[in-house]
Every structure is written in structure tokens, then in C-alpha cells.
N, C-alpha and C positions, 0 to 999 in steps of 0.2 A: 387316685393314688392307692396302691395296695397298702393296707395297714397290717399291724402285727396280729390283729384279731382274725384276719382272714387266713384260711387254710390254703397253702400253696400246693399246686399240682404241676407236674411236668406238662408240657404242651400235649404230649400223647395221651396222658391221663385225662386232661381236660377235654380233648377231642372225643374220647370214649364216653365221657359223661354227658355230652351234648345230645339233644334229641335228634332222632332221625327225621329227615325231610325227604320225601320221595324214596324212602328206603335206604338212604345213605346219610352218614354223619359227615360233617366237614373234615377234610383231611388235615393231618398235623401241619403240613406245609401251608394250608390255608390260614391256620391260626398264626403261624410264624409270619406270613405275609401281612396279616392284620396288625401284628406287633410292629413290624418294621416299616411298612409302607402305609398302613391304614386303609380305610375305606370311607369315601365321601367326607374326608377331612377329619376323621376320628381314628385314633389308634387304640388297639387293645393294650392295656397296661400289662407289663411283665417285669419280672426280676431275673437278673442273671447272677448266678452264683458259680463262679469259675466258668466251666464250659457248659453248665446246665442252665436251661431256660425254664422259668415257671410262671404261672399266672394263677389267679384265684377264680372261682366260679362267680364271686361277686363282681370281679373286674369284667368277666365275660358278660354278665348281666348288664352292667353299666354300658358296655360297648354296644350291646343289642338295643338298649334304650336310646342311646345316642343315634343309632341308625334309624330307629323308628321315628324319632323326633325330626331327623333330617328328611324323612319321607313326608311327614305331615307338613313340614315347612314348604316342601316343593308343591304339595297339593294346594296350599293356601296362597302361593305366590301367583302374581298375574301371569298370563301366558306370554311367552317371549314374542317380541315384535318381529315380524317377518322382514328379513333383509332383502333389499331389491336384488334382482338377478344381475350379475355382472354382465356388462355389454362389451362387445368388441369395439375397439376404437374406430371412429368414423373416418372415412377418407375426407380429403379437403373438399371434393365436389359434393359429397353427401352433407358435410357441414354447411357449405354455402347454400345448398338447396333448403336445408332446415331453417337457416337464418332468413332466407327470402320468404319462406312460407309463414314464418312467425311475423315478419313485417307486414305481409298481406293481411293476416288475421288482425293485427293491431290497427292497421289502416281501416279495415272494414268495420271494426268496432268503434272507430272514432277516437282512438287514443293517439 
């Protein structure tokens, strides 16, 4: 939550204060998307005063820390289990052949 002690900047000012990555800063619309939709379950805190939208550099810092924490949580999570490939439905003849083959295997095994 943005507190009174934090200095509020417009989203365009906040975008201009962010560091460059690969020679580019995040676009203002990116910050707005982070405010409205979020990223990986976290939203950038913002204030609306009339038609103006603002955020603080502390809020941006908290947002980035939450993103980093989400990354580290993904790294420590167990790998997802692989889902079996979906199969086409068998015809009645194919089903009957599979049942008969299973019966032969069970009989051979003495079950």
C-alpha cells in the first residue's frame, strides 16, 4: 500500500526513472498493465486522483521484489508431472482384441 511518506510520480515519470534493460525502459502502458492486470499474480500499487494515475518508486520496488520471489518459488517447486498423451477412442473391434490379449496374459500368468 502506498503511504503518505512515499513520493508519488505519474506513470510516465516512473517509467522514465526505471533502469534500461537491453537499451529500453518499460513503456508507460506496461506500467499501466501491471497496475490493472498484474503479472504472475501481483499488481503494481497505484493511486488515482481524478483522471491522473500515479505510483511510487517504493511501490515499483515492492512489485519487482514480488516478481523475484515468484521466480524463486518456481525454481524450488517440484517439476510438473507429465500428462499422458490423449488417445483416440478405440473401435469396438480394437477394444475386444485388447480385452482378449489381456485375458491371455492373465491366463498365462496363472491369475
